[in-house]
N, C-alpha and C positions, 0 to 999 in steps of 0.2 A: 504494500499500499505506500502511496505516496503522498503527502502531505505539501500543501503547499498555503502559505500563510497569505491573507489579502493586505495591501497598504493599511498601515495604522492611520486610526483616525487623526482628524487636525489637533495638533497640541500633544500628540503621544508620542514617544519616541525608543527606538529600539534599546537604547541605554534603562530606560526605565522598566522595559518588558524584561528585559535580560535580567537586572539586578533583582526585580522581583521575582524572578524566578529561581535565581541563585539563593534568594532568603527563604522562600518558599520550600525548595530543598533542603535547605539547612533545617529547617524546623520538621521537616519529616523525618530526617537523619536523627535529630535530638529526640524524638519520640519512637525509634527503633524503627521507623517504615524505610528501610535501608533500600528495599526494591522502588519502592515509591520515589525516594529521594534518586536514584538512577534515573528514573523516568523524566523527573522533571529537571534534572540536568540535561538530558537528553532534549529536551523542548527548548532549553536555554541555548544550545548549540545550533539548532535549528535556528533559531533567532538569530545569531552570529552569521550564520551562512545567508540567511535572506538578507540581513542588513548590509551585509557586505554586495550581495549581488545586485542591491538597490544604491550603491555606492557610497556605503558608509563602512568603517571598519572599526572593530570593538579594540582598544588597544589593552593589554594585560596590565592588571595591577597588583599590589601585592594582595595576597586573598584570594588568588584566581579569580578576582571581579575583573570585569572588563567595561571600557568606557567606549562611546561612541565619540568619533571624529571624522570630518569631511576625509574623503579617499582620495 
């Protein structure tokens, strides 16, 4: 199955979605939901790939977080 993200609504950012998913994965992991955390992390990686395809890049920061900047 192939997933494709639609463009975000005005005012939304790939960075915001990426960071939200990373935080959610951390919460899932802290609750012992390891498989759920892995799935959420995969979704965050999909956001990263889609952002790059839209001309954005997510630069790595400390703690494996990423930041969006124009490519």
